[in-house]
VOGU-3710 file (C-alpha; in Angstrom, 3 decimals, decimal comma):
1> mptfkkilvp> -21,127/-83,158/-123,070  -19,797/-79,664/-124,172  -16,319/-79,264/-122,592  -16,517/-76,850/-119,712  -12,976/-76,870/-118,400  -12,966/-73,260/-117,070  -16,128/-72,132/-115,405  -16,777/-68,600/-114,241  -19,174/-68,003/-111,451  -20,174/-64,378/-110,486
11> tdfseysqya> -21,233/-63,998/-106,957  -22,953/-61,403/-104,633  -22,414/-63,822/-101,694  -26,201/-64,699/-101,518  -27,715/-68,117/-101,187  -28,512/-67,916/-104,907  -24,738/-67,618/-105,653  -24,015/-70,570/-103,324  -26,472/-72,592/-105,402  -24,752/-71,621/-108,660
21> lkyacalakm> -21,491/-72,622/-107,120  -22,692/-76,127/-106,582  -23,550/-76,532/-110,269  -20,096/-75,261/-111,163  -18,575/-77,839/-108,856  -20,613/-80,659/-110,405  -19,530/-79,591/-113,819  -15,907/-79,088/-112,995  -15,593/-82,543/-111,336  -17,153/-84,108/-114,510
31> sggsiecvhv> -14,756/-82,408/-116,862  -11,590/-82,313/-114,520  -11,904/-78,494/-114,874  -11,531/-75,480/-112,628  -13,720/-72,707/-111,233  -13,128/-68,958/-111,204  -15,322/-66,837/-108,995  -15,747/-63,097/-109,384  -17,383/-60,348/-107,317  -17,783/-57,027/-108,815
41> vdltflslga> -17,811/-53,997/-106,596  -20,519/-52,251/-108,655  -19,986/-48,532/-107,985  -23,259/-47,740/-109,808  -25,183/-49,919/-107,340  -23,412/-48,447/-104,419  -24,294/-44,920/-105,487  -27,859/-45,816/-105,096  -27,223/-45,961/-101,331  -28,364/-49,671/-101,166
51> ggvyapaagf> -27,019/-51,727/-98,371  -26,408/-55,435/-97,971  -23,414/-57,455/-98,879  -20,309/-55,537/-97,758  -21,081/-53,655/-94,555  -23,677/-51,530/-92,773  -24,968/-48,758/-95,045  -23,239/-46,048/-92,994  -19,868/-47,682/-93,901  -20,270/-46,976/-97,623
61> ekslqairaq> -19,753/-43,332/-97,310  -16,784/-43,642/-94,928  -14,437/-45,449/-97,088  -14,409/-47,320/-100,337  -11,266/-48,955/-99,203  -13,228/-50,607/-96,353  -15,750/-51,847/-98,838  -12,978/-53,487/-100,994  -11,510/-55,127/-97,898  -14,888/-56,474/-96,755
71> akkeldhfvr> -15,532/-57,730/-100,366  -12,268/-59,508/-100,478  -12,869/-61,128/-97,075  -16,343/-62,363/-98,336  -14,974/-63,643/-101,518  -12,136/-65,554/-99,881  -14,784/-67,106/-97,524  -17,053/-67,902/-100,432  -14,470/-70,034/-102,305  -13,635/-72,170/-99,283
81> kehllgvevk> -16,529/-74,533/-99,303  -16,298/-78,123/-98,211  -17,960/-79,436/-101,491  -15,204/-77,714/-103,462  -12,507/-80,018/-102,110  -10,506/-81,438/-104,995  -11,668/-78,622/-107,365  -9,197/-75,753/-108,281  -10,957/-72,444/-107,360  -9,543/-68,909/-108,054
91> phlregtage> -11,122/-65,734/-106,759  -11,330/-62,382/-108,677  -12,268/-59,033/-107,252  -13,277/-56,314/-109,879  -14,810/-52,806/-109,798  -17,186/-51,441/-112,372  -20,528/-52,351/-113,854  -21,265/-55,959/-112,820  -22,445/-57,322/-116,324  -19,638/-55,675/-118,309
101> evvklaeeik> -16,993/-56,809/-115,890  -18,141/-60,363/-115,864  -18,031/-60,479/-119,701  -14,581/-58,912/-119,772  -13,262/-61,390/-117,306  -14,676/-64,389/-119,167  -12,746/-63,165/-122,236  -9,556/-62,624/-120,346  -9,416/-65,952/-118,646  -10,911/-67,725/-121,841
111> adliilpthg> -13,809/-69,191/-119,810  -15,847/-72,046/-121,408  -18,903/-71,337/-119,334  -20,498/-68,716/-117,180  -22,908/-69,824/-114,475  -25,233/-67,039/-113,374  -27,484/-67,138/-110,390  -30,728/-65,209/-110,858  -33,201/-64,127/-108,178  -36,170/-64,427/-110,561
121> rsgldrlvfg> -37,559/-61,210/-109,038  -39,918/-58,552/-110,390  -40,206/-54,752/-109,995  -37,325/-52,654/-108,701  -35,379/-55,602/-107,449  -35,436/-57,248/-110,912  -34,205/-53,966/-112,413  -31,112/-54,161/-110,233  -30,332/-57,838/-110,227  -31,873/-58,823/-113,528
131> stcdkvlrla> -30,034/-56,204/-115,571  -26,774/-57,991/-114,834  -28,149/-61,280/-116,048  -29,607/-59,738/-119,188  -26,416/-57,892/-120,080  -24,262/-61,028/-119,722  -26,658/-63,072/-121,889  -26,512/-60,466/-124,609  -22,717/-59,851/-124,544  -21,084/-63,108/-123,484
141> kvpvlivkhp> -19,409/-65,053/-126,319  -19,567/-68,318/-124,298  -22,456/-70,444/-123,072  -24,241/-69,182/-119,955  -25,963/-71,382/-117,556  -28,742/-69,594/-115,635  -29,760/-71,166/-112,326  -32,364/-70,053/-109,873  -32,496/-71,036/-106,215  -34,004/-74,503/-106,258
151> ehealaadgs> -37,384/-75,065/-107,863  -36,898/-78,181/-109,974  -33,145/-78,724/-109,575  -30,801/-81,045/-111,628  -28,476/-81,851/-108,797  -28,516/-85,238/-107,221  -28,178/-85,754/-103,449  -24,489/-86,512/-103,880  -23,898/-83,163/-105,720  -23,594/-84,721/-109,170
161> lslkrilcpm> -25,627/-83,602/-112,123  -28,645/-85,585/-113,029  -30,552/-84,856/-116,222  -33,577/-86,936/-117,258  -35,433/-84,548/-119,484  -33,873/-81,794/-121,676  -36,100/-79,093/-123,375  -35,019/-77,661/-126,665  -37,434/-75,122/-127,948  -37,610/-74,576/-131,683
171> dfsalshsgl> -39,223/-71,992/-134,066  -37,541/-73,655/-137,020  -35,302/-70,755/-137,701  -31,569/-71,239/-138,238  -30,985/-69,727/-134,812  -33,260/-72,353/-133,033  -31,475/-75,170/-134,864  -28,210/-73,933/-133,408  -29,130/-75,219/-130,032  -29,620/-78,822/-131,214
181> paatelakqf> -25,997/-80,015/-131,153  -25,478/-79,202/-127,515  -28,933/-80,554/-126,557  -28,416/-83,793/-128,402  -24,913/-84,291/-126,895  -26,198/-83,801/-123,380  -29,221/-86,132/-123,940  -26,889/-88,863/-125,150  -24,436/-88,507/-122,287  -27,083/-88,551/-119,570
191> gatlvlahva> -29,444/-90,969/-121,255  -32,057/-88,166/-121,063  -35,118/-87,634/-123,202  -34,787/-84,723/-125,569  -38,077/-82,841/-125,626  -38,413/-80,860/-128,934  -41,073/-78,119/-128,342  -42,646/-75,489/-130,507  -45,187/-72,881/-129,483  -47,491/-71,747/-132,289
201> darfdypewt> -47,537/-68,025/-131,720  -51,088/-67,105/-132,982  -50,726/-63,380/-132,247  -50,661/-60,504/-134,721  -47,493/-59,164/-136,165  -46,700/-56,946/-133,207  -46,874/-59,365/-130,211  -45,448/-56,801/-127,680  -48,463/-54,678/-128,320  -51,171/-57,356/-128,594
211> aqvalnntqy> -49,750/-59,832/-126,198  -53,035/-61,721/-125,433  -54,790/-61,397/-128,755  -54,872/-64,553/-130,825  -56,125/-65,494/-134,303  -58,928/-68,115/-134,466  -57,543/-70,336/-137,304  -54,535/-72,020/-135,540  -54,868/-75,759/-136,295  -52,731/-75,515/-139,446
221> lveaakenle> -49,942/-73,944/-137,355  -50,078/-76,993/-134,906  -50,050/-79,539/-137,757  -47,243/-77,880/-139,616  -45,155/-77,658/-136,358  -45,682/-81,361/-135,566  -44,526/-82,350/-139,069  -41,476/-80,091/-138,779  -40,581/-81,487/-135,413  -40,917/-85,096/-136,454
231> rvakeltgvk> -38,662/-84,347/-139,344  -35,994/-82,924/-136,891  -36,357/-85,857/-134,517  -35,902/-88,373/-137,377  -32,445/-86,719/-138,190  -31,265/-87,288/-134,583  -29,644/-90,612/-133,924  -28,930/-92,334/-130,643  -31,362/-90,186/-128,576  -34,789/-90,644/-127,307
241> teiqvsigvp> -37,041/-87,777/-128,403  -40,472/-86,396/-127,459  -42,485/-83,752/-129,290  -44,555/-80,959/-127,612  -46,632/-78,468/-129,634  -48,847/-75,849/-128,064  -50,553/-72,575/-128,843  -49,885/-69,382/-126,921  -47,394/-66,802/-126,087  -43,955/-68,489/-126,558
251> hhslvdltrd> -42,153/-67,563/-123,404  -45,196/-68,052/-121,150  -45,921/-71,502/-122,724  -42,268/-72,591/-122,453  -41,995/-71,495/-118,795  -45,208/-73,550/-118,005  -43,678/-76,552/-119,680  -40,495/-76,453/-117,527  -42,758/-76,822/-114,626  -45,484/-79,125/-115,833
261> gkidlvimpt> -43,182/-81,219/-118,067  -40,715/-81,925/-115,225  -37,804/-80,548/-117,258  -34,327/-80,727/-115,833  -32,557/-78,354/-118,200  -33,525/-76,053/-121,030  -31,103/-75,351/-123,872  -31,809/-72,208/-126,011  -29,729/-70,012/-128,346  -29,576/-66,240/-128,171
271> hgrkgiahal> -29,128/-63,728/-130,968  -27,527/-61,244/-128,626  -29,442/-58,254/-130,227  -29,148/-54,925/-128,657  -30,855/-51,519/-129,037  -34,035/-51,100/-131,078  -34,056/-54,524/-132,463  -34,025/-56,038/-129,032  -36,556/-53,624/-127,741  -39,081/-54,409/-130,611
281> lgsvtervar> -38,518/-58,085/-131,019  -37,844/-58,875/-127,339  -36,024/-62,036/-126,442  -37,933/-65,293/-125,759  -34,565/-66,811/-124,408  -34,085/-64,062/-121,839  -37,738/-64,366/-120,691  -37,616/-68,097/-120,451  -34,280/-67,845/-118,610  -35,851/-65,555/-116,107
291> gahcpvlvvr> -39,058/-67,496/-115,480  -38,084/-71,231/-115,927  -38,469/-73,593/-113,140  -35,197/-75,303/-113,961  -31,711/-74,256/-115,177  -31,424/-72,783/-118,579  -28,262/-73,153/-120,760  -28,009/-70,225/-123,256  -25,760/-70,869/-126,207  -24,639/-68,413/-128,929
301> pka> -24,343/-69,795/-132,434  -20,934/-69,665/-134,085  -20,504/-66,927/-136,741
//
């Protein structure tokens, strides 16, 4: 398994964060590693007048110092959980923009993994909570594990990690191949089936603008994808593989597969694009991470 000796867990003190902490605990116990928890007093968020995690809304305007004190109290309480016994846990309190501060801290402490809880929301809530997740995914230089409050979880009853089916989506680019080493290593360690999947995207050249428009002649795409996946599978030794090829919108089809295929973990790389390139091309990885029915491990290929 990839060595995750120092695991960073951002928290907003919600049940989603508690769930992410359980994954961190399971991984830390496996590797003999440690956990570092961080809460960011996001002044941008506070300026919206939103209430919730620190104190009643009226208290925001009275004193930022009171907010800091309450945040510290909540953070100290958060890291004192019974299931964390035997695991070294260090709290961090930061101020600034949540996504940027998480990435900065990960670099400062030389974290091996960031575990992000996501609410999987839509609308205004997703703009607030999801922006942190998206920013960390694009900027972090270490793997990021995205977990959503349990749908299909990979945690056993005793709190250990149990993986039976690992999904590795491929579009046959160099980027998609970069997720194979971690996926193969995990499949071997857990005795899991590695599901190699490809979605034949039959849309026109500008899928963002013609999201549901498909070409009619798609059979050749399916056959070519099967041949390519079989070639990839033959090169993998010591791991059981399964091939899945479908036609549709990639992120929709992959999200459906995480539910219908009883997937325990998805492993996907990210290009970390920003600006106009990211706006036009979009990010299948980010969309899958947001909608998947199981945890998603996002890895960045080495330069």
